[in-house]
N, C-alpha and C positions, 0 to 999 in steps of 0.2 A: 236669116239676116236681110233678105230682100225686102221683107215688110218694114224693117227698121229704116232702110235707105229711102223709102218712099216719102217719108215726111221731112227728111233731112235735106240740107243744101249740098248737092253733089255736082261738081262741074268737071268737065273733061277737055283736054286739048291735045292734039296730035301734030307734032312738028317733025318732019323727016324721020329721024331715028330716035326720036323721044317722045315719051307720052307723060302727060301731067294728069293727075286726078286730084281734086280738092274735096274735102269733106268737112261740113260744119254742122254740128248738132246744136251747140251752145257756144257763147263766146269763149267758154273755157274748154270746150272739146272741138277743136279744129285741127286739121292735118292736110297737108300737101304731100303727095307722093310724086317723085320723079322716077320714070323708069327709062333707061337708056338702052338701046339695043345695039350690040356690038356688030361689026361687019360680018362676022361669022355666026350670027345668031341663027338658029337655036343651039349650035355647037358650044356656045359660051354662055354663061349665065347673064341675066340682066344685071345692069348696074342700078342699084336702088338707092334713092336718097330720100329721107323724110325730113319734112320741115313743119315746125309748129312754134307759134310764139308762146302759147301758154303751157306747153308741154316741156318738161325738163329735157335738156340735151343727152343726159345719160339714158333716160327712157327711150328717146328716140334712136339712139345708137344701139341699144339692145334690141328694139324692134327692127331695125336695119339688118342687124345681124341674123335674127331669125327668118327674115324674109329671104335674105341671101342664101341661108342654108336650105330653105324651102325650095327655091328656084334651081339650086344644085340638083335636086332630085329629078328635075324635068329636062336635063340636058338632052339635046337631040329630039326634043318634043316641044309642043306649044307651051310656052311658059306663062303666057297672059291670055285669058279667056274672054 
């Protein structure tokens, strides 16, 4: 996956307890992920919100659910690498 991201537009921003990551491959393949760290992180999972203008809301909600379930596996461990 690393080789895929080298040619794509990826941006990052860290603000207090929130991290934003933006990814754009084409005008139809763009996504922004917001990760919020709770006060008892890593004992609680990240709050994950995905945003995208071209992608369907139902798809984004399904992806959020998968991401949240995956983060649950890493409670009390580093959830973001």
